[in-house]
Backbone as a ProteinNet text record, in pm:
[ID]
protein_1_A
[PRIMARY]
XXXXXXXXXXXXXXXXXXXXXXXXXXXXXXXXXXXXXXXXXXXXXXXXXXXXXXXXXXXXXXXXXXXXXXXXXXXXXXXXXXXXXXXXXXXXXXXXXXXXXXXXXXXXXXXXXXXXXXXXXXXXXXXXXXXXXXXXXXXXXXXXXXXXXXXXXXXXXXXXXXXXXXXXXXXXXXXXXXXXXXXXXXXXXXXXXXXXXXXXXX
[TERTIARY]
-3252.6	-3125.9	-3062.5	-3143.2	-3091	-3031.9	-3102.9	-3056.1	-2920.9	-2907.6	-2782.5	-2667.8	-2697.1	-2595.1	-2552.5	-2650	-2620.1	-2533.3	-2565.1	-2487	-2345.1	-2331.7	-2198.7	-2118.3	-2184.7	-2117.8	-2072.8	-2160.8	-2126.7	-2008.4	-2008.3	-1897.8	-1766.7	-1773.2	-1653.9	-1601.3	-1693.1	-1654.1	-1585.4	-1641.1	-1579.9	-1441.2	-1427.8	-1298.4	-1195.9	-1238.4	-1148.2	-1104.3	-1198	-1165	-1068.9	-1089.2	-1001.7	-858.9	-845.2	-713	-649.4	-729.9	-678.3	-627.3	-684.8	-648.2	-546.6	-490	-386.9	-265.3	-207.5	-91.3	26.1	97.6	218.3	320.9	394.1	506.5	622.7	740.1	858.1	833.5	870.1	850.2	732.4	638.8	521.5	559	473.1	488.4	397.3	454.7	379	319.7	211.6	146.3	203	207.9	241.7	119	135.6	24.1	42.5	-56.6	-52.3	-114.6	-29.4	-76.9	-21.5	-94.9	-55.2	48.1	154.4	254.2	221.2	302.8	272.9	289.1	344	355.6	242.1	149.4	33.9	55.6	169	198.3	159.9	116.5	83.4	210.8	235.7	360.5	333	405.5	402.9	545.8	562.3	696.1	757.5	672.6	720.9	793.1	773.5	838.7	987.6	1028.6	1167.1	1247.9	1284.6	1348.4	1481.2	1554.7	1687.7	1687.5	1570.5	1564.4	1589	1657.7	1676.6	1570.1	1505.6	1401.2	1352.6	1277.2	1217.5	1207	1212.1	1180.4	1046.6	939.2	804.1	767.4	738.4	706.8	566.2	477.7	348.4	372.1	336.4	388.3	272.6	291.9	189.1	248.6	165.6	210	204.7	108.5	68.5	117.2	156.9	193.1	323.6	323.4	445.8	559.2	525.8	630.5	692.8	611	665.1	760.2	722.4	809.6	944.8	943.9	1069.3	1154.8	1088.1	1159.8	1185.5	1134.9	1142.9	1285.3	1379.2	1516.3	1575.4	1537.1	1587.4	1533.8	1409.6	1354.2	1428.8	1452.6	1529.5	1668.3	1729.9	1865	1866	1762.5	1753.8	1747.9	1669.5	1660.7	1794.7	1856.3	1984.5	2090.9	2089.4	2190.7	2165.7	2038.9	2012.1	1948.4	1897.8	1833.6	1933.5	2054.8	2156.5	2207.2	2179.3	2221.1	2108.7	1994.8	1886	1768.6	1767.5	1657.3	1602.1	1522.8	1466.5	1355	1334.8	1221.5	1097.9	988.1	857.7	765.5	732.2	646.4	501.4	412.2	269.3	186.2	105.5	14.5	-123.4	-166.6	-295.7	-406.9	-374.1	-472.8	-588.9	-707.7	-827.2	-829.7	-842.8	-838.4	-955.9	-1067.4	-1183.7	-1163.3	-1084.8	-1052.7	-933.4	-838.1	-716	-690.7	-751.2	-738.6	-594.7	-506.2	-365.8	-295	-362.1	-304.3	-367.9	-431.5	-491.7	-382.5	-422.2	-327.3	-261	-340.1	-286.1	-181.3	-207.4	-110.4	14.6	-2.9	113.3	203.7	141.8	218.3	297.1	233.3	300.2	418.9	398.4	505.6	622.5	593.8	700	782.7	714.5	785.1	869.2	812.7	884.9	1006.2	996.9	1107.7	1195.7	1156.6	1232.9	1256.2	1147.7	1158.5	1212.3	1311.6	1366.8	1304.6	1239.4	1172.2	1030.5	973.3	835.1	740.6	646.9	546.4	410.5	343.8	223.2	100.2	-15.6	-141.8	-227.3	-249.2	-334.7	-476.4	-540.6	-669	-776.8	-777.6	-877.9	-841.7	-718.3	-662.4	-649.3	-665.6	-658.8	-520.6	-416.5	-280.2	-244.6	-280.8	-252.9	-322	-445.6	-520.3	-459.3	-417	-358.1	-227.2	-147.1	-19.3	-36.4	-145.8	-167.6	-105.7	-81.9	-23.3	-119.7	-66	-148.2	-105.9	19	75	146.3	172	267	373.4	499.4	549.9	537.6	523	520.8	596.9	706.1	798.6	793.1	801.8	809.1	930.4	1030.2	1145.5	1114.8	1116.4	1085.8	1208.3	1225.2	1331	1268.2	1334	1288.2	1348.4	1261.8	1308.2	1227.6	1294	1230.5	1104.4	1112.1	999	893.1	911.2	814.9	874.4	786.5	828.9	819.7	933.4	936.3	949.2	863.4	871.9	988.6	1082	1201.5	1198.8	1131.5	1124.6	999.6	938	819.8	832.7	807.8	806.2	859.1	937.7	990.5	1120.7	1156.2	1281	1400.4	1389.1	1494.1	1429.6	1509.7	1453.4	1448.6	1454.8	1442.3	1380.2	1248.2	1178.2	1218.6	1245.5	1270.4	1407.9	1505.2	1643	1719.6	1742.3	1811.3	1951.2	2018.7	2156	2163.5	2050.9	2048.4	2004.3	1959.3	1916.4	2037.2	2025.1	2134.5	2090.2	1967.2	1916.1	1856.7	1922.5	1878.1	1819.3	1695.2	1633.9	1630	1585.4	1569.8	1705.8	1794.5	1928.1	2001.1	1990.2	2056.1	1998.4	1866.3	1802.1	1849.8	1851.6	1892.5	2040	2123	2266.6	2290.7	2217	2230.5	2185.2	2074.1	2023.8	2123.2	2187.2	2285.6	2406.2	2432.5	2542.9	2498.6	2367.4	2315.9	2298.8	2287.9	2276.7	2135.3	2108.4	1976	1955.8	1834.5	1800.1	1801.2	1871.6	1886.8	1759	1679	1552.6	1442.6	1346.1	1243.7	1122.3	1104.4	986.6	997.4	943.9	934.3	799.3	765.9	640.4	656.7	568.5	571.4	528.9	603.6	575.2	534.7	418.3	374	226.7	170.6	29	-53.8	-172.6	-259.3	-306.3	-321.7	-371.6	-513.1	-541.8	-673.8	-764.5	-837	-921.9	-1049	-1102.4	-1229.3	-1340.7	-1426.5	-1541.8	-1650.3	-1701	-1801.3	-1940.5
-981.1	-994.3	-857.7	-760.9	-627.9	-567.9	-590.9	-537.5	-598.8	-727.6	-796.6	-743.1	-718.4	-664.3	-525.3	-442.3	-307.6	-309.8	-400	-411.7	-455.7	-550.1	-597.1	-485.6	-407.4	-294.9	-192.2	-164	-68.2	-117.7	-248.3	-306.1	-297.3	-321.6	-312.6	-169.7	-72.3	68	107	63.3	92	30.1	-91.8	-160.4	-86.2	-41.4	31.4	162.2	231.2	357.6	335.6	227.1	196.4	173.4	96.6	70.2	200.2	284.2	408.2	502.4	493.8	585.4	527.3	412.5	358	450.5	478.4	568.9	514.4	604.7	563.2	510.8	410.6	356.4	334.8	310.5	289.7	179	206.5	111	143	224.5	263.6	365.7	379.2	482.5	598.8	716.4	834.9	905	975.5	1053.6	1195.3	1249.2	1390.2	1472.2	1601.5	1689.8	1822.4	1907.4	2038.9	2137.7	2205.6	2292.6	2434	2529.6	2670.3	2705.1	2773.6	2817.9	2958.6	3010.9	3140.4	3256.1	3228.7	3332.1	3323.6	3231.8	3219.3	3129.3	3060.4	2971.3	2828.5	2753	2612.1	2529.4	2445.2	2370.5	2219.7	2147.8	2001.9	1950.9	1831.8	1774.7	1748.7	1726.1	1699.9	1820.2	1938.1	2059.1	2063.5	1983.4	1985.9	1883.8	1925.1	1831.9	1777.1	1856.6	1815.7	1747.1	1737.8	1678.9	1528.4	1479.1	1334.8	1277.1	1368	1329.2	1451	1427.1	1538.1	1505.6	1610.8	1601.6	1671.4	1594.3	1649.8	1656.5	1776.8	1797.3	1855.6	1783.6	1842.3	1934.1	2060.2	2172.2	2267.8	2364.6	2467.5	2588	2689.1	2811.5	2802.6	2729.5	2747.1	2641.3	2525.9	2416.5	2446.6	2436.6	2459.8	2364.5	2242.6	2146.7	2187.5	2237.7	2290.8	2406.1	2491.7	2604.3	2553.5	2446.8	2390	2333.3	2283.8	2221.2	2317.1	2437.4	2528.9	2545.8	2575.7	2597.4	2470.1	2355.9	2229.7	2204.3	2244.7	2232.3	2325.5	2447.3	2543.8	2487.6	2427.8	2372.6	2252.3	2169.4	2055.2	2103.3	2207.3	2259.8	2320.1	2392.4	2456	2350.6	2240.9	2137.3	2051	2017.8	1914.5	1962.4	2084.4	2128.6	2133.2	2177.5	2185.2	2046.9	1947.5	1810.2	1729.6	1796.8	1731.3	1687.4	1723.9	1687.6	1811.9	1891.8	2011.8	1978.6	2066.8	2056.6	2113.5	2040.2	2087.8	2083	2198.9	2205.8	2224.7	2150.8	2154.1	2179.2	2283	2312.1	2253.2	2150.1	2087.6	2134.7	2223.1	2258.5	2340.4	2312.4	2386.2	2523.4	2625.4	2762.3	2792.7	2723	2747.1	2689.4	2585.3	2524.6	2596.7	2635.7	2702.4	2825.5	2940.1	3060.8	3105.5	3073.7	3111.6	3036.3	2936.2	2857.6	2888.8	3004	3043.1	3071.6	3076.3	3103.7	3239.9	3338.3	3473.1	3472.8	3396.1	3387.9	3311.4	3213	3142.4	3240	3325.2	3423.4	3516.1	3560.3	3650.1	3582.5	3457.2	3384.9	3359.6	3311.6	3280.1	3404.7	3519.1	3643.4	3688.9	3681	3727.4	3641	3511.4	3419	3395	3454	3439.9	3293.7	3216	3074.6	3059.4	2976	2946.4	2820.2	2739.9	2620.5	2654.3	2567.6	2585.8	2560.4	2653.3	2638	2637.5	2522.3	2499.4	2482.3	2515.8	2509.1	2395.1	2296.1	2181.1	2211.7	2304.6	2355.8	2247.7	2157	2049.6	1936	1934.3	1828.6	1694.9	1697.4	1574.6	1511.9	1595.8	1542.4	1479.7	1548.1	1493.6	1359.6	1349.9	1223.4	1114	1151	1051.8	998.1	1086.3	1044.1	972.9	1002.3	943.3	1023.3	1152.3	1238.8	1255.4	1258.6	1274.7	1393.3	1435	1537.8	1646.5	1756	1856.5	1872.2	1845.9	1800.7	1648.8	1609.1	1467.5	1461.4	1385.9	1391.6	1266.1	1287.8	1179.6	1207.3	1122.1	1133.1	1049.4	1115	1049.3	1049.8	944.6	941.8	918.6	970.4	946.3	815	720.9	591.9	550.8	545.1	502.4	581.9	710.7	798.5	803.7	728.9	727.5	791.5	823.2	876.8	765.4	715.7	606.1	661	612.2	651.1	575.6	651	591	596	698.3	714.8	794.5	759.1	829.9	848.6	969.7	987.9	1120.8	1114.9	1234.2	1280.6	1405.3	1460.9	1403.3	1398.8	1340	1290.8	1257.8	1197.8	1291.2	1423.9	1518.2	1648.2	1657.3	1777.3	1900.2	1881.9	1995.5	2057.1	1975.3	2024.6	1962.2	2040.4	1989.5	1939.4	2007.9	1970.5	1837.7	1797.4	1672.4	1553.3	1578.9	1469.6	1386.4	1254.6	1168	1072.6	1087.4	1013.8	1114.9	1133	1231.6	1156.7	1113.3	1020.2	1072.9	1196.2	1249.9	1273.8	1340	1366.2	1235.8	1138.8	1009.5	940.2	947.7	884.6	947	1079.4	1147.8	1122.3	1126.9	1100.9	961.2	863.5	726.7	718.8	784.3	783.3	848.9	956	1023.7	934.6	839.5	745	618.4	611.2	492.3	375.5	405.5	300.7	292.7	188.6	166.9	256.6	309.7	393.9	308.3	351.9	268.3	250.5	356	350	396.7	308.4	338.5	410.7	405.1	469.7	489.2	601.9	630.8	696.2	717.9	784.1	935.1	996.8	1142	1205.8	1305.7	1375.3	1518.3	1559.3	1695.5	1712.3	1820.1	1849.9	1771.7	1732	1663.5	1761.1	1710.2	1794.4	1839.8	1964.8	2022.3	1996.3	1884.3	1841	1925.4	1932.3	2002.1	1935.6	2017	1962	1922.5	1801.3	1748.4	1783
97.4	24.4	0.4	-41	-67	60.2	173.1	299.9	335.8	311.8	341.2	257.3	129.5	39.4	83.7	125.9	171.9	296.5	388.2	510.8	480.2	385.8	347.3	283.8	198.1	133	234.8	332.4	437.3	519.2	547.6	623.3	549.2	417.1	334.5	332.6	323.8	321.5	451.3	563.1	692.7	700.9	652.4	654	569.8	452.1	364.6	427.2	492.3	556.9	672.1	743.6	855.9	808.3	700.4	644.2	595.8	529.2	473.4	581.1	702.3	808.8	906.8	875.9	962.9	960.9	1076.8	1082.1	1000.8	937.1	866.3	966.2	921.3	997.8	901.3	956.4	872.8	772	647.3	539.5	451.5	502.7	423.4	316.8	217.4	116.4	152.7	168.9	209.4	88.5	112.4	7.4	2.8	-114.8	-131.2	-91.5	-84.9	-49.7	-120.6	-109.8	-172.4	-75	0.6	107.6	91.5	144.1	134.3	241.4	198.9	295.8	344.9	434.5	495.3	398.2	281	177.5	76.5	99.7	11.7	-107.9	-114.1	-226	-190.7	-290.7	-270.9	-286	-188.2	-182.1	-182.1	-268	-271.9	-261	-209.5	-198.9	-336.2	-435	-570.5	-631.2	-572.1	-623.4	-587.7	-490	-444	-523.9	-643.5	-736.7	-686.3	-612.4	-568.4	-432	-369.8	-235.6	-240.6	-139.9	-123.4	-30.7	41.6	134.8	210.5	317.1	390.6	538.9	619.5	761.6	779.1	776	786.8	934.8	982.6	1124.1	1137	1202.1	1236	1354.9	1337.3	1414.3	1441.8	1526.9	1545.9	1616.2	1638.7	1705.4	1856.5	1909.4	2048.5	2146.5	2101.4	2191.4	2266	2399.6	2476.1	2439	2399.3	2361.5	2228	2137	2011.1	2041	2134.7	2170.8	2219.4	2298.7	2349.1	2236.7	2132.8	2021	1904.6	1913.7	1798.7	1747.9	1837.4	1793.1	1734.1	1787	1733.7	1593	1567.5	1432.6	1337.1	1382.5	1302.8	1272.1	1373.8	1355.5	1261.5	1267.9	1176	1031.7	1007.4	870.9	828.3	919.2	887.5	855.3	929.1	909.4	786.9	762.4	661.9	531.4	526	401.3	286.5	314.9	209.4	168.7	252.1	223.1	158.5	134.3	61.9	146.2	275.7	364.4	435	364.4	426.8	525.7	621.2	712.2	643.4	651.7	605.8	727.2	781.8	900.3	858	921.5	885.9	1011.1	1007.6	1118.6	1087.6	1163.8	1138.1	1233.3	1327	1429	1373	1422.7	1380.5	1447.5	1369.1	1420.9	1512.8	1494.7	1580	1720	1728.9	1857.8	1921.4	1837.3	1884.2	1797.4	1831.2	1748.6	1725.2	1818.9	1802	1692.2	1636.6	1527.4	1392.5	1382.1	1254.6	1151.9	1026.8	919.1	938.8	980.7	1001.7	1113.6	1218.6	1327.7	1285.4	1198.5	1142.3	1067.9	987.7	910.2	1002.4	1108.7	1203.3	1270.1	1313.3	1381.9	1288.3	1168.5	1072.9	1039.5	1030.4	1000.1	1119	1238.5	1357.1	1387.6	1358.2	1384.5	1262.2	1150.6	1026.5	989.5	992.7	957.7	815.8	800.8	668.7	610	693.5	644.5	601.3	519.9	476.4	594.6	614.3	719.1	649.6	651.4	572.7	661.6	605	679.1	626.5	712.2	678.7	729	662.2	710.5	717.9	621.8	619.6	715.5	761.8	846.7	774.3	644.1	564.6	568.3	563.4	561.4	696	804.1	937.2	957.1	910.7	924.6	837.8	718.8	628	683.7	742.1	798	932.2	1000.8	1132.5	1244.6	1219.2	1321.5	1438.1	1558.4	1678.5	1762.8	1746.7	1834.7	1756.2	1826.6	1777.6	1885.6	1851.7	1721.2	1703	1578	1538.9	1407	1403.7	1290	1204.3	1073	974.6	886.4	894.3	804.7	681.4	566.1	439.2	349.2	271.7	171	34	-68	-204.8	-253	-286.3	-334.7	-457.7	-571.9	-697.9	-728.2	-704.8	-736	-628.3	-520	-410.1	-285.3	-191.4	-63.1	40.6	83	179.4	321.1	409.9	550.2	614.3	671.1	732.1	884.2	938	1083.4	1117.9	1231.7	1281.7	1432.3	1481.3	1625.7	1673.7	1781.6	1847.3	1782.3	1807.7	1755.6	1830.5	1963.4	2046.9	2175.8	2274.7	2395.8	2515.7	2490.7	2601.5	2552.6	2569.4	2524.2	2604.7	2732.6	2821.2	2805.8	2771	2769.1	2652.5	2550	2430.8	2463.9	2555.4	2588.1	2663.6	2724.6	2800.4	2715.8	2593.7	2506.1	2464.3	2478.3	2432.9	2322.6	2277	2161.9	2065.4	1952.4	1854.2	1734.7	1751.9	1657.4	1514.3	1498	1362	1297.4	1368.7	1313.5	1281.8	1371.1	1346.8	1223.7	1208.9	1093.1	962.9	958.3	835.1	805.2	907.4	885.4	830.4	880.2	828.6	682.6	651.8	514.1	418.8	463.2	379.2	350.2	440.9	421	348.9	317.2	252.3	346.2	476.1	576.9	633.7	704.8	762.3	883.9	896.5	1011.3	1137.8	1242.6	1361.8	1443.6	1452.8	1526.7	1432.8	1404.7	1304.3	1360.9	1491.7	1548.1	1698	1745.6	1888.2	1912.8	2037.1	2071.9	2057.7	1979.7	1965.6	2097.4	2140.1	2265.4	2234	2282.8	2257.2	2285.7	2235.9	2254.8	2152.4	2192.4	2097.8	1990.6	1869.6	1760.5	1793.1	1762.5	1789.9	1668.5	1678.2	1567	1558.1	1439.3	1417.8	1497.8	1553.1	1626.1	1526.8	1543.1	1450.8	1502.6
[MASK]
++++++++++++++++++++++++++++++++++++++++++++++++++++++++++++++++++++++++++++++++++++++++++++++++++++++++++++++++++++++++++++++++++++++++++++++++++++++++++++++++++++++++++++++++++++++++++++++++++++++++++

């Protein structure tokens, strides 16, 4: 009997963990976090009192696809931060797997490129796992609704990683513009295109 109870408990625990790790999708409530930025300060979304929402981008130093999207991320922050939707970039890559994504290298890159958006280090990878991020870049558009963070869109920035001028679907910009008008987001999810996150080796 004891063995049966233990097995049932273990099964329940596995089930709970599975549910907890399901990727966020549109309509879900996102969790806040507390991560260190490149200036050494701890940053949470709750600190942005005037924000209407956020463009959370799982990002890194080394991915060629991130490099292709870098200016577009900069432009998203420039366009929407003053309207209440700042970009929050999060690097989840393990430095032991990808040394170019260490905290020190993040600091160097942010300084050399003069990033105006927050660039945070998810050293434990807890935030990436909680959100269900798989790639860099992987974007989550969040809105503030009744004190909660509602997921409005998940996926790619647009539909052409190689050539920004050739993109004719601007998923993130379209989502934020609709939210600013109080309208429904036209596309709630797409496939994130980029490099796989460099997870810690177990």
